[in-house]
N, C-alpha and C positions, 0 to 999 in steps of 0.2 A: 504494499501500501504506500510505505513512503517513496520506494522508486516511483510509482505512478505519479504521486504528487509532485515529484522531483522534474519528471519528464513533463508535465502538465505546464508548471511554473516556465521551465526553459522555452517550452514550444510557444505559451501564451507571451512572453517577452518577446521573442522572435517576431510573432504575429503582429504584435502592437507596433513594434519599432517600425516594420514595414509599411504599415499604415499611416502611422503618424510622421513618417519620412515625406510620404507625399505631400502632407499639408505644410511642412516645414520647408522644402525645396522651392513649393511654388510661392510660398508667403515671401521668401527670400529672394525668388527671381522676381517679383512684383515691388520689391522695395519695403514690404511691411516689416516693421520693428518685432522680431520673436522675443519675448522675455524669457521663455520656459518651454523646454522641452522634457516632457516627463513621462516615465512608464510607472504605471501603476497610481494608487491613490493613498491618500492617509500621511502618515508623516513620513519625511524624507530618510533615508537610510545612507544615501550616497548622494554627493552633489559636486559638480565641477563647474566653473565659471569661465564661459567663452568670453570673446569681446563685447558680445551684446546679450547672448543666450545663457542661462544655467541649464545645465543637463543634469536632471534628477531621476533615481531610481527611488521610488516610494514602496511603502510597507506592504500594501495590497496589491498585486500585479493583475488585477482583473479590468485591465484597460489602459489608457493613458491620455495624454492631450497636449497639445501645442498652444501656448498660451501667447496670443498676440496683442500688441498695444491697441486700444480702442476696440478690442473685439466685443464689447457691450455695445449695441446700436444707439443706447440713450447716452454715451460718453462721447464727448464732443473735443476733448483736449486731454492730453496727459502730461504732466509735468515733465521737463526735460527732454521730450521726444516732440521731434516737429509733426506739424498736423499732416503732412503729405506722406507719413509713415504710420499712419494709423490705419487699420484694416477697414474702417467703414468712411476712410477718405478716398478709398480705391473705387473705382468704377465696378459697376454691378457685375460685368463678365469677368473681372479680374478675382471678384470675391467669389464668384461661381466656381471658376477654375481651381482657386485654393482650396475650396471646400471639397469640389468632384476629386482631387487628386489622391485624398486619402482612400476612398473605395476603390478608384482605380489602381492604385498601387497594390492593394490588396488582391485585386482581381489578377494583375499581371504576375504577382509573387506566386500565386496559386498555379499560374500557367508554366511560370519557370520550374516551381518545385515538380509538377506532374510530368514535364518534359525530362527532368533531371532523372525521376523515376524510371521514365520509359528507357532512357539511354543505360541506366545503370542495371536494370533488371529485366527490360523487355516487358512481355505483356503476358496476362493469365490465359493459359489455354483453355479453350470453351469445349471441353470434352463431353460425349453423351454419358449420361450414367444409367437410365433406364428408358426404354422405348414401349411406349404403350400398343399392345398387341392389335393388330390389325389398323393401326393408324397410318396416315401417309407416310411416318417417317420408317414404319416397319415395313410396308408396301415396298419402298424403293430399296429396302436392305441396309438401312441404317442399322448399326450395332452399337453395343455399350462399349466405348473407348474411342470411337471415332471422334475425330476434332473438326469443328467447322471452322473454315478459313473466312467464308464470305456469304453473305446472303444479298441477291440482287445487285452486286457490286460492291457492297458496304462491307469493308474489313470490319472482322469480329475482334474486338479488342478486349473483351471480357466475356465469362459466361452470362452476365446478366443482360447482356446486350442483344442476345438470341431474341427475346421476345420481342424487343423493341421494334425489330426489322421483320418481324413475322405478322405482328399486330395489323390488321387490315387489309392485309395483302390478298390476293386471289391466285397468283402464281408466283412461285418460289425457285430462283436458280440458285443452288446451293455449291459451293466448293468446298470439299472437305477431304480430310486426310483418313484414309484407312489402311491400316498395317504398313504404313510408309509410304503409300501410294497417293499420291494428289488426284481425287477423282471430282467428277461434277454431275450432277442431275438435276431434273426437273420434277418438282411435285406441286401439287395444289393442296393447301390447307383445306380442312373441312371441320365442322361442328362435331366437336368433343366434348362429351360430359352431359349432364353435370356429374363431376367425379366425387365420390364419396370415401372417405377414409373412416372406416368404423373399428370401434373396439367392442366385440361381442364376448358373452359368457358362454359360447356355445362353439363347437366344430363345424365348420361351414367346408364345403367342397368348392374348389375353383370350376368356372365353367357353369354353374348353377345360377339360377334367376331369382331375384328377389320378387315374390309375388304378392305378399300380404303385409300390412302393417297395422298392428293391435286388431287383428281378424277380419279387417277390411280388405277388398282388393286394391292392389296397389295404388297407392295415393302418396307421391313423394312428400308433397307438402305437410304431411301429417307425421313425417319421420320427427321424431323428438327423443332426448334421452329417457331411458327407461322404456320405450316402444319394445314390443314383442315383435319381432319380425320372423316371417316364414318364406322359405324358399322352395325352389320348384320341385327339390327332391325329397320334401317333406320336412325338412331340419328346420327348428325353431332356435331362435337365440334372443336375449335380451340385449338391447343396446345400450351400453354403458357410456358412450361419449362418441362423438364423431367431429369430423372437419369436412366442409363441402366447398369445392371449387366448382364456380357456375359454369355453365355451357359457353363454350369459347370456340373461335375458330382458329385452329393450331396445327402444328405439324405432329404432335405426339411424342414429344421429347422431355425428360427432366435431365438438367444438367449437372454435373458435378460440381459442387459449390465446397463442401467441407470434409476433411478426412474424420479418421476415428482416433487421432493421436490428439491427446490433450496438450493445450498451450498453457492454460491456466485454469485453476478451479480451488474453490473453496476448501481447505485441508479437512475440515469436519465431515466430507464425504468418503474421507479415506483415499482419495485418488491423489495423484501427483503429476505435475507436469512431465510430459514424456511418456505417459501411461498410453497404452494403445487399448482401448476398449472393444473387446471382442463379441460381447452380446449384452441384451439387456432383457431380461426374463425369457431368455432363451431364443430371443430373435437376434440373427446375427446383425452385425454393424459394419459390415465388410466395404459397403458403398455408402455414399453419402444420402442417398434415396432411402435404403434401407435404415441408416442410422436414425434418419428424421423419423420414419414411421415407428421404429422401436421407442424413440422417446414420447410419440404422440400416445402409443398403446400403454406405456408406463405411466404417463399423466392421469391414465382413466382408470387404470386395472391395479389394484393395489393388494387385492385378498383373494385373487381368483384364477382358474385356469380358463382358456378360450381361444378366440381368434381375432388376429387383425386382417381385416377384410378390406380389399380395394374395389370399389364398382364403379363402371363406367355405365351411367343411366341405372340400369336394374341389373346388368351382367356382373357377376362375380369374376374380376381379373385375376385377382391373387387372394391366396389365403395363407397367413403363417401363424402357427399356433405359439402361444405364450403361455408361461408358467409363472404366476404372481403371488403363490400363496406364501403368506409371512412376510411380504414387503417387496421392494425391488431388488431384484439380484443382477448385480453386474460383474461380468467376466472380464477380466482384463490383463495385459500382458505387461511386466515390469522388468526391464532388463533381461528378457529372454524367458523370465519365469511365469507361468501362469497361474493368477490369482483370482480370486472373487471377495465380493462384500455385499452384504443385505443392508438395502437403506430402508429406512421409516419414511412416511409419508414428509415429515418436515425435512428431513435429509435430502430426499429427491427433489424437493423443490429448491433447496439450496443448489443442489447440482444445476437444475435448469436455470437458476438465476445468475450461477456465477462461472458456469463451464464455457471456456474458448477453445475451439480446435484450430488445429493448423488448416490452410487451404488444402482440399482435394487435388487441386491442378499443379501443374508444373508451368514453367514459361516459356514462351518461344521468343526469338529475338530477330528482327528483320534487317538488321544492320543498322548502322549510327544514324545516316541521313533519313531513312524510313522511320527510325526510332523517333527522331524529332518531329517529322510529318505526323505520324501516327499520335504522337503524344498531344500535340495540338488539336487532332481531330477529336482524340477522346476527351479532352478537357472541353472541347465546344459542347461534345454531346452532354457531359456532366453539367457545364453551365446551363444549357438549355432545359435541362430536367429539373434542375434548380429553381429555375424562373417559373416554370409549370407549376411545379409542386407549390411553391410560395404563392402563386397567383390564385389557386384553389383551395388552400390549406383552411382558411375561413369559412370555406362551404361544406367542410367536411365534419361530422360529429367529434366532440372533444378535440377541438382545434388546439388548445393549449397541451395536450398531451403530447404533440407533435414535435415540442421543443425540449431541448436539453439546456441544463445549465452547468455550472461548474462541477458540481458532485457527479453527474452525468459523465461529463467530459473526461473527468479524473479516470472514471472507470473505463470508459472507452479508449483513452490513452494508455492504460495499462494493460487491457487486452491485446491492444494493437502492438505495443512493445514485444508482449510474450510471443506473438506471431512472426515476429521478423520486422527487419528495417524498411522493407518494401511496403508492408501493410501500415507502419507507422508514418513515414515519408507521404503515402497516399492520403491517410487520414489527415496529417498535417496541409496537404493542398486543398482537402474538402473543406476544412475549418476556415482557411484563409479565404477560399472563395466565397463561403457563407459569410464571413464577416463583410467582405466587400458587397456584396448582393445586400443584406440587412441595412447595412448602413445607408443604402440609397432608397430606402423607403422614405416616403414622403411623411414622416411624422416628426413631431416637434423634439428637440434635444438631439435626434439623430442627423447625420450630415445632410440626409433627404429633405429634412425639415427645414434646414438653412439654403439648401439650394431653390426649394420653392420660393422663398422670398426674394432670392435673387432673381429668378425667372420672371418674377411678377414685375419688379423694377424695371428688368430688361425690356419687357414688352410695353409696359405703361409709360416708362419714363420718370415713374415716381416711387419714392420709398415709401412701404408701409410704415405706419405710425410708430416710431421706436419704442414708445411705451407698450403698445400692444404687441410688438414683436417679441420685446423681452418678457412680457407676461407669458406668452404663449411657450417660449422656450423653458421658462421657469416650471411651468406647470407640465409640460411635457416631462420634463427630467424627473420630477417626482413620480409620475404615472410610470416612467421607466425604471425607476428605482423598486416602485412596488411591484412591478412585473418581473423584475429580477429576483426579488426575495421571495415571490410567490412558485417561480419556476424552481428555485433552489428548494423549497419546501417539498414540491412535487417530487424532486430528484431523490431526495432524503427517503421518501415514502416508496419510490420506486427501486431504488438501488440499495435501500437499507443504510444509508449515511456512509 
């Protein structure tokens, strides 16, 4: 935990410096007198005075600021500093650029870091993990372990990108690698699902059909936890829990995302980093798809035997027996020795909340120049997704739960550092990009709020009343602090402090 906090502080200081450097450079460029360049808030712990500017490190490194002479719109003069060097003596377009430079430098820094990651490590392989039987992917002969290189001419730079370029397409031209050979194929996505991942307390055979729910001929809208399900071969079982993926147009592929090798975990679970989880309640964890299914089954089944069943519409595609009598049994390998542990419900929940594993994929490297080009392309895609996510976040339920504060970031940084430097640097790039985007939101106290007032002046030729502007920013600042405190509170609840 202490190492995670240390990493978090170092990363945050670097991100803050990059952001504030944008404000500082453009303020100097336009002749504004900069009185202080500060990283952090609260009491100063280090300070050095330059010709004009005091450079300070403060006790709480949760942000920073560049203080400029005359940065309060209500102040018209500062003793000892000529009026033309005050921030609000500058034309609106110059003030706009000074403010905009902070988010711009954050975004550019995110791009630079992501390009560095691309050059240093290449790109995660997009390998297939499980193929849905009779799906378009199965019909053209895709097999587990095949790697997708491109879809409709779009190079695939991570496993999560596959769904981006399949969604909404009627025809797919796929370049992939099979047993070392580069092959091409064309396929048509089709409607698949709804898919159900069910934990049942009975034994169900693959290939059978779900025929009744609670004694009524099949009506999937009636499926709920506790339902009695009957299948075409006469078998019945109680539904303990399930997850459902809605009907969608797809190829029929699950990608390899995470391995069964532990990167970090709470020691109360008796597991340790570098342990390899072999099975959970008898369900093998040899692929990321199976591992995920084993975790789903164990989260619902605590004290019984039964089956984990995968259905497409009403057909059973896969049925895996599990044994959960007396708790959740985890078999694992440690330094070549096979061991096991039985977890109670509380311990298993701790496992779910603390477990981080290494990625399932290796990396592929396209060469230095292509790595730079693909690094820019990948960052463009991430940047676009961030904007789309932010644009729709307040139309979702529990919008505030989508935000993460310092406690959550400490946890994320700790997990990323345990998974390797590529994952950690990628996370740093994502945080930096997020900082730039968030600061551009047109909200008081954020850079975006100041940009709005500069834009109004640029368009109308008149400044907003300085008292009104100052009041709006002050109120915005206190609302921002309240939001920060609330998100921290949510973090403590979600991540256990």
